[in-house]
ZAFI-727352 format. One line per field, with one value per residue (C-alpha): residue number from 1; x, y, z. Coordinates in steps of 0.2 Angstrom, whole numbers, plus 2048, in hexadecimal, padded with zeros to 3 digits. Each point is the difference from the previous one (the first is absolute). Example, Ala and Ser with C-alpha at 12.3 -4.5 7.8 and 13.67 -1.06 7.14 Angstrom:
BEGIN
i = c(1, 2) .
X = c(83E, 806) .
Y = c(7EA, 811) .
Z = c(827, 7FD) .
END
This chain:
BEGIN
i = c(1, 2, 3, 4, 5, 6, 7, 8, 9, 10, 11, 12, 13, 14, 15, 16, 17, 18, 19, 20, 21, 22, 23, 24, 25, 26, 27, 28, 29, 30, 31, 32, 33, 34, 35, 36, 37, 38, 39, 40, 41, 42, 43, 44, 45, 46, 47, 48, 49, 50, 51, 52, 53, 54, 55, 56, 57, 58, 59, 60, 61, 62, 63, 64, 65, 66, 67, 68, 69, 70, 71, 72, 73, 74, 75, 76, 77, 78, 79, 80, 81, 82, 83, 84, 85, 86, 87, 88, 89, 90, 91, 92, 93, 94, 95, 96, 97, 98, 99, 100, 101, 102, 103, 104, 105, 106, 107, 108, 109, 110, 111, 112, 113, 114, 115, 116, 117, 118, 119, 120, 121, 122, 123, 124, 125, 126, 127, 128, 129, 130, 131, 132, 133, 134, 135, 136, 137, 138, 139, 140, 141, 142, 143, 144, 145, 146, 147, 148, 149, 150, 151, 152, 153, 154, 155, 156, 157, 158, 159, 160, 161, 162, 163, 164, 165, 166, 167, 168, 169, 170, 171, 172, 173, 174, 175, 176, 177, 178, 179, 180, 181, 182, 183, 184, 185, 186, 187, 188, 189, 190, 191, 192, 193, 194, 195, 196, 197, 198, 199, 200, 201, 202, 203, 204, 205, 206, 207, 208, 209, 210, 211, 212, 213, 214, 215, 216, 217, 218, 219, 220, 221, 222, 223, 224, 225, 226, 227, 228, 229, 230, 231, 232, 233, 234, 235, 236, 237, 238, 239, 240, 241, 242, 243, 244, 245, 246, 247, 248, 249, 250, 251, 252, 253, 254, 255, 256, 257, 258, 259, 260, 261, 262, 263, 264, 265, 266, 267, 268, 269, 270, 271, 272, 273, 274, 275, 276, 277, 278, 279, 280, 281, 282, 283, 284, 285, 286, 287, 288, 289, 290, 291, 292, 293, 294, 295, 296, 297, 298, 299, 300, 301, 302, 303, 304, 305, 306, 307, 308, 309, 310, 311, 312, 313, 314, 315, 316, 317, 318, 319, 320, 321, 322, 323, 324, 325, 326, 327, 328, 329, 330, 331, 332, 333, 334, 335, 336, 337, 338, 339, 340, 341, 342, 343, 344, 345, 346, 347, 348, 349, 350, 351, 352, 353, 354, 355, 356, 357, 358, 359, 360, 361, 362, 363, 364, 365, 366, 367, 368, 369, 370, 371, 372, 373, 374, 375, 376, 377, 378, 379, 380, 381, 382, 383, 384, 385, 386, 387, 388, 389, 390, 391, 392, 393, 394, 395, 396, 397, 398, 399, 400, 401, 402, 403, 404, 405, 406, 407, 408, 409, 410, 411, 412, 413, 414, 415, 416, 417, 418, 419, 420, 421, 422, 423, 424, 425, 426, 427, 428, 429, 430, 431, 432, 433, 434, 435, 436, 437, 438, 439, 440, 441, 442, 443, 444, 445, 446, 447, 448, 449, 450, 451, 452, 453, 454, 455, 456, 457, 458, 459, 460, 461, 462, 463, 464, 465, 466, 467, 468, 469, 470, 471, 472, 473, 474, 475, 476, 477, 478, 479, 480, 481, 482, 483, 484, 485, 486, 487, 488, 489, 490, 491, 492, 493, 494, 495, 496, 497, 498, 499, 500) .
X = c(800, 807, 805, 7FD, 7F2, 802, 806, 7F2, 7F4, 7F1, 7FE, 7F5, 7F3, 7F7, 7F4, 7F0, 806, 802, 7EF, 7F8, 808, 7FB, 7EE, 800, 807, 7F0, 7F4, 808, 7FE, 7EE, 7FD, 808, 7F6, 7F0, 802, 804, 7F1, 7F5, 807, 7FE, 7EE, 7FB, 807, 7F6, 7F0, 7FE, 7F7, 7F0, 802, 804, 807, 813, 802, 7FB, 807, 812, 803, 7F9, 80C, 80E, 7FC, 801, 811, 807, 7F7, 7F0, 7F0, 7F0, 7F0, 7F0, 7EE, 7EE, 7EF, 7EF, 7EF, 7F8, 7ED, 7F7, 7FD, 7EF, 801, 7FE, 805, 80F, 7F5, 7F5, 80F, 808, 7F0, 7FF, 811, 7FF, 7F0, 7F1, 807, 809, 811, 80C, 80E, 811, 80D, 812, 810, 811, 811, 812, 80C, 813, 80D, 810, 800, 813, 802, 7FA, 80B, 80F, 7FE, 7FD, 810, 80A, 7FB, 802, 812, 805, 7F9, 808, 812, 802, 802, 80F, 80A, 809, 801, 80D, 7FE, 7F2, 800, 7F5, 7F4, 7FD, 7FB, 7F5, 7F7, 7FE, 7F8, 7F5, 7F9, 7FC, 7F7, 7F7, 7F9, 7FB, 7F7, 7F5, 7FD, 7FC, 7F1, 7FA, 801, 7F7, 7F3, 7FC, 7FF, 7EE, 7F0, 7F3, 804, 7F5, 803, 802, 7F2, 80B, 803, 7EF, 7F9, 80D, 7FB, 7ED, 800, 810, 804, 7EE, 7F9, 7F3, 7FA, 805, 7F6, 7F0, 802, 7F8, 806, 806, 80E, 806, 801, 80A, 80C, 802, 80C, 80C, 809, 813, 80B, 813, 807, 808, 80A, 808, 803, 809, 80B, 804, 804, 80C, 808, 803, 807, 80C, 805, 804, 80B, 809, 803, 805, 80E, 807, 7FD, 803, 80F, 808, 7F9, 807, 7FB, 806, 812, 7FA, 7F3, 80A, 80E, 7F6, 804, 7EE, 800, 811, 7FB, 7EE, 801, 805, 7F3, 7F2, 804, 801, 7F0, 7F6, 807, 7FA, 7EF, 7FF, 804, 7F3, 7F2, 805, 7FF, 7EE, 7FC, 807, 7F5, 7F1, 804, 7FD, 7F1, 7F9, 804, 7F6, 7F2, 7FE, 7FB, 7F1, 807, 7F7, 80C, 80F, 7F9, 7FC, 812, 807, 7F6, 805, 812, 7FF, 7F9, 806, 80E, 80D, 7F4, 800, 813, 801, 7F5, 80C, 810, 7FA, 7F8, 812, 805, 7F2, 7F2, 7EF, 7F4, 7ED, 7F3, 7EF, 7EE, 7F6, 7EE, 7FD, 7F2, 7F4, 7FE, 7F0, 7F7, 7F4, 7F8, 80A, 7F9, 7EE, 803, 805, 812, 807, 7F9, 80B, 813, 803, 7FB, 800, 812, 810, 810, 80F, 812, 810, 811, 80B, 811, 7FA, 7F8, 809, 806, 80C, 800, 807, 7F9, 801, 80B, 80D, 800, 802, 80E, 809, 7FE, 806, 810, 804, 7FD, 809, 810, 800, 7FD, 80E, 80C, 7FB, 801, 812, 804, 7F9, 808, 812, 80E, 807, 811, 80C, 7FC, 7ED, 803, 80A, 7F3, 7F1, 7F6, 7F9, 807, 7FB, 7F4, 7F8, 7FD, 7F7, 7F6, 7FA, 7FB, 7F6, 7F8, 7F9, 7FA, 7F7, 7F8, 7F9, 7FA, 7F8, 7F6, 7FB, 7FA, 7F5, 7F8, 7FE, 7F9, 7F1, 7EF, 7EF, 7EE, 7F2, 7EE, 7F3, 7ED, 7F6, 7ED, 7FA, 812, 801, 80E, 7F9, 80F, 80B, 80F, 813, 80C, 813, 812, 808, 812, 807, 812, 805, 813, 802, 80B, 80C, 7FF, 804, 80F, 807, 7FD, 806, 80F, 805, 7FC, 809, 80F, 801, 7FE, 80E, 80B, 7FC, 805, 811, 803, 7FD, 80B, 80E, 800, 800, 80F, 80E, 7F9, 7FF, 811, 804, 7F6, 809, 806, 7F2, 7F4, 7F3, 800, 7F6, 7EE, 802, 80D, 7FF, 800, 80F, 7FD, 7F3, 803, 801, 7F0, 7FE, 7EF, 7F1, 7FB, 7F4) .
Y = c(800, 811, 80A, 811, 806, 7FB, 80E, 80A, 7FA, 80C, 808, 7F6, 80E, 807, 7F8, 807, 7F9, 7EE, 801, 805, 7F2, 7F3, 807, 7FE, 7EE, 7FC, 809, 7F8, 7EF, 804, 805, 7F1, 7F4, 809, 7FF, 7EE, 7FC, 80A, 7F6, 7EF, 803, 807, 7F0, 7F5, 80A, 806, 810, 7F6, 7FB, 812, 810, 7FF, 810, 7F7, 7EF, 807, 808, 7F0, 7F5, 80C, 7FF, 7ED, 801, 807, 7F4, 808, 7F6, 804, 7FE, 7FA, 803, 802, 801, 7FE, 7F9, 7F1, 800, 7EF, 7F6, 7FA, 7EE, 7F2, 7FF, 80B, 80E, 7FF, 800, 80E, 80A, 7FE, 805, 80E, 807, 807, 811, 7FA, 7FF, 7F1, 7F7, 809, 7F7, 805, 7FC, 802, 7FB, 804, 800, 7FE, 7FE, 808, 803, 7FE, 808, 810, 7FE, 7FC, 80F, 80C, 7FA, 800, 812, 806, 7F9, 806, 812, 800, 7FA, 803, 813, 7FE, 7F6, 80F, 80B, 803, 7F5, 808, 803, 7F4, 80F, 801, 7EE, 802, 80F, 7F5, 7F2, 80D, 807, 7EE, 7FB, 811, 7FE, 7EE, 806, 80B, 7F5, 7F0, 806, 809, 7F0, 7F6, 80D, 7FF, 7ED, 7FE, 7FE, 7F3, 7F1, 7F4, 7EE, 7F4, 7F4, 7F1, 807, 805, 7EF, 7F7, 80A, 7FF, 7ED, 7FA, 7FE, 804, 7F0, 80A, 80A, 811, 7FB, 7FF, 813, 805, 80D, 80C, 7F5, 800, 813, 800, 7F4, 80A, 80E, 804, 80F, 800, 80B, 800, 7FF, 811, 7FC, 7F0, 808, 80F, 7F6, 7F2, 80C, 80A, 7EF, 7FC, 811, 7FE, 7EE, 805, 80F, 7F5, 7F1, 80D, 807, 7EF, 7F9, 810, 801, 80E, 80D, 80D, 7FC, 809, 7F9, 7F8, 7F7, 7FB, 7F9, 7F8, 7EE, 7FA, 808, 7F9, 7EF, 7FF, 80C, 7F2, 7F4, 80D, 808, 7F0, 7F8, 810, 801, 7EE, 803, 810, 7F7, 7F2, 80D, 809, 7F0, 7FE, 811, 7FD, 7F1, 80B, 80D, 7F4, 7F9, 812, 803, 7F0, 806, 80F, 7F4, 7FB, 7F0, 7FF, 7F3, 80A, 80F, 7F6, 7F9, 812, 806, 7F2, 802, 813, 7FD, 7EF, 7FB, 7FF, 7F7, 7F2, 801, 7FE, 7F1, 7F8, 804, 7FB, 7F0, 7FB, 803, 7F5, 80C, 7F9, 80B, 7FE, 80A, 7FD, 805, 7FA, 803, 804, 7F7, 809, 7FB, 7F7, 809, 80E, 808, 7F4, 7F1, 807, 802, 7EE, 804, 7F8, 7EF, 7FF, 7FE, 805, 80C, 801, 806, 7F6, 804, 801, 7FF, 7FE, 7FB, 80B, 7F8, 7F0, 807, 7FB, 80D, 7FD, 7ED, 803, 805, 812, 7FC, 7F8, 80E, 80C, 7F6, 800, 812, 804, 7F6, 809, 811, 7FD, 7F9, 810, 80B, 7F7, 804, 813, 801, 7FA, 80B, 810, 7FB, 808, 7F4, 7FE, 806, 7F3, 807, 7FE, 7EF, 7FB, 807, 7F9, 7F2, 7F9, 7FF, 80D, 7F5, 7F8, 812, 806, 7F0, 802, 812, 7FB, 7F2, 80C, 80D, 7F3, 7F7, 811, 805, 7EF, 801, 812, 7FA, 7F3, 80D, 80E, 7F5, 7FA, 807, 7FD, 806, 7FD, 804, 7FB, 803, 802, 802, 80B, 7FF, 7ED, 7F9, 7F4, 7FC, 807, 7FD, 801, 800, 802, 7FB, 7F8, 7FA, 7F6, 805, 7EF, 7FF, 80C, 80B, 7F2, 7F9, 811, 802, 7EF, 802, 812, 7FC, 7F1, 809, 810, 7F6, 7F8, 811, 807, 7F2, 801, 813, 7FB, 7F3, 80D, 80D, 7F3, 7FC, 813, 803, 7FB, 80C, 80F, 7FC, 7FC, 808, 80D, 7FA, 800, 805, 7F5, 7ED, 7F6, 803, 813, 806, 812, 804, 80A, 812, 801, 808, 7F5, 802, 7FF, 7FA, 7FF, 80E, 80C) .
Z = c(800, 7FB, 80F, 7F7, 7F4, 7EE, 7F5, 7F8, 80D, 804, 811, 80C, 801, 80F, 80C, 7F7, 7F0, 807, 809, 7F0, 7F6, 80D, 7FF, 7ED, 801, 80A, 7F5, 7F0, 808, 804, 7EE, 7F8, 80C, 7FC, 7ED, 801, 80B, 7F4, 7F1, 809, 806, 7EF, 7F8, 80C, 7FD, 812, 7FA, 7FF, 812, 807, 7FB, 7FC, 809, 810, 7FD, 7FB, 812, 808, 7F7, 803, 813, 7FF, 7F7, 811, 80B, 804, 800, 7F7, 80B, 7F7, 807, 7FB, 808, 7F9, 803, 7F9, 7FE, 803, 7F1, 806, 7FA, 80C, 812, 7FD, 7F9, 810, 80B, 7F8, 7FF, 813, 802, 7F4, 807, 7F8, 7FD, 7F0, 808, 7FE, 807, 801, 7F5, 802, 7F7, 808, 7FB, 7FC, 7F2, 805, 7F3, 7F9, 7ED, 800, 7EF, 806, 810, 7F6, 7F4, 80F, 808, 7F0, 7FB, 812, 802, 7EF, 803, 811, 7FD, 7ED, 801, 80D, 7F3, 7F8, 80F, 80E, 80F, 80B, 812, 80B, 804, 7ED, 7FF, 80F, 7F8, 7F0, 80A, 80A, 7F0, 7FA, 810, 802, 7EE, 804, 810, 7F5, 7F1, 808, 80A, 7F1, 7F6, 80D, 802, 7ED, 800, 804, 7F6, 7FB, 7F5, 7F8, 805, 7F1, 7FD, 805, 811, 803, 7FB, 80B, 80F, 7FD, 7FD, 809, 812, 808, 7F7, 7F6, 80E, 7F8, 7F0, 80A, 805, 7EF, 7F4, 80D, 804, 7EE, 800, 810, 7F9, 7F0, 806, 80E, 807, 802, 80A, 802, 812, 802, 810, 7F9, 7EF, 808, 80D, 7F4, 7F2, 80B, 805, 7ED, 7FC, 80F, 7FB, 7EE, 806, 80D, 7F4, 7F3, 80B, 801, 7EE, 7F6, 7F5, 7F6, 80B, 80C, 812, 810, 805, 811, 7F7, 7F0, 80B, 80D, 805, 7FC, 7EE, 7FC, 804, 7F9, 7F1, 7F4, 806, 801, 7EF, 7F7, 807, 7FD, 7EF, 7FC, 807, 7F6, 7F0, 803, 804, 7F0, 7F6, 807, 7FA, 7F0, 7FD, 805, 7F2, 7F1, 809, 801, 7EE, 7FB, 80B, 7F4, 7F2, 80A, 808, 811, 808, 7FB, 809, 810, 800, 7FE, 80E, 80C, 7FC, 802, 811, 807, 7F4, 80E, 80B, 7F4, 7FF, 813, 7FF, 7F3, 80A, 811, 7FA, 7FB, 813, 806, 804, 7FC, 7F7, 7FF, 7F6, 807, 800, 80F, 806, 813, 808, 80C, 812, 7FC, 80F, 802, 7F1, 7F4, 809, 7FF, 7ED, 7FE, 7FB, 80F, 7FB, 7F1, 800, 7EE, 7F2, 7EE, 800, 803, 808, 7F4, 803, 7F6, 807, 7F5, 804, 7F9, 7F1, 7F0, 7F4, 7F0, 805, 812, 811, 805, 80F, 7F4, 7F4, 80F, 807, 7EF, 7FE, 811, 7FE, 7F0, 808, 810, 7F8, 7F5, 80F, 809, 7F2, 7FF, 813, 800, 7F1, 80A, 810, 803, 803, 811, 805, 808, 811, 7FE, 7F9, 80F, 80C, 7F8, 808, 7EF, 7EF, 7F3, 7F6, 810, 807, 7F0, 800, 811, 7FD, 7F0, 80A, 80D, 7F4, 7F5, 80F, 806, 7EF, 7FD, 810, 7FC, 7EE, 808, 80B, 7F3, 7F2, 80A, 7FD, 807, 7FC, 80C, 7FE, 80D, 801, 80F, 803, 80F, 807, 7FF, 7F5, 7F3, 7F5, 7F3, 7F5, 802, 7F2, 800, 7FD, 80F, 802, 80E, 804, 808, 7FF, 7F1, 80A, 805, 7EE, 7F9, 80B, 7FC, 7ED, 7FF, 80A, 7F5, 7EF, 805, 806, 7EF, 7F7, 80B, 7FC, 7ED, 801, 808, 7F3, 7F2, 809, 802, 7ED, 7FC, 80C, 7F4, 7F3, 80D, 808, 812, 80E, 80B, 811, 80D, 7F3, 7F7, 801, 7F3, 800, 805, 7F4, 7FA, 7ED, 7F9, 7FF, 80E, 811, 80F, 80A, 813, 7FF, 7F4, 7F6, 809) .
END
């Protein structure tokens, strides 16, 4: 790392300039996320369900971890046929009133495409302008982070506040609720029940959106300070022991994940172009990838680590007592709908199970990551080599294993999603439906640690072998300088740590 500013570097600027640039980074991330969410919802035809001006803020709130609450209340007039009509007429009264039917639920999922784009644009806008400037003082970086956080404090509640409205429930969900878990009891409520199940109001959780959004912004800035390369950071941070040790690992792994997510977006582009020709399936595929492409990628990779993923739609049975029992729903144990589930890890694609494809892809990526980490890690001096407890290759493998184990468990948690809709009559729960993608972590953390450690060790050894073959062409290394696997290229200055 150079000890003095590069020739021709621009001055670092004042505190207000850094605060403004931090604020602009957050606003740019919000704008890109909003545009992507709008394009995805438009491709999925969500405009027929609710106005996009309300759905886009709600989806953006979900992208930072906020849940969307669902609720509805209506009255069902008695149908007047048979025993049920007499019972409902008695309960509804002679004044023309009806039973109170309520719908409640929650949607909780992270559309990781939006999360990834927001993080990538925020990190680029925050660190990229520092690349051609003189090294700033710590106070200037704090001002930069303060501008970003202050802007997020303002924008996140606004997004959550705009994410509310009324959505029309698809016919499949309404039919499953009306004929499902209550054993036909809801169907006896008459036409008023159908109108109660036709729409639902949604509202973003303002508190969760704001707090979790601020946590995301802080995490991006903290990880960026460790993983950023070719940028000017304050000297105490750039030369800190934590950064010198973890910068190669963090920069390589974030780079690999970024490339994978960009490849998913690259697949969404031709699908979107095909949708312009009127192909409905291509439009849906583009919309799914623009919202949840990295979610599918997480399922693929973590399946290779042993995590079991299941996509399921289940009906929830009522308690069978009270009003439900009087309507006859409690006497039945099933309805017209059926539970559906699919074990994604055992699903076969391209002639092989998903877990095997994920494992093969992980091995290739981790060996490549180990090679790049070894290439970016400065060579030890003779004194450092003598004082070290572990060899260079083993030390890098352990760091990579820890990082991959933590990342794998986080992916298992972030890629999950649930949607629950329940229906109640006069305050009594009568049934509902739950749909979601669930992943059991199991031993994926331990598996990821072992697999990443072995693959990274192999990649580091591969880099050392390649460096040893190139050594005769570059001449003998200087005394106390660069052993095989960490030699410096001729004509390049010796660095005391990773580029900041």
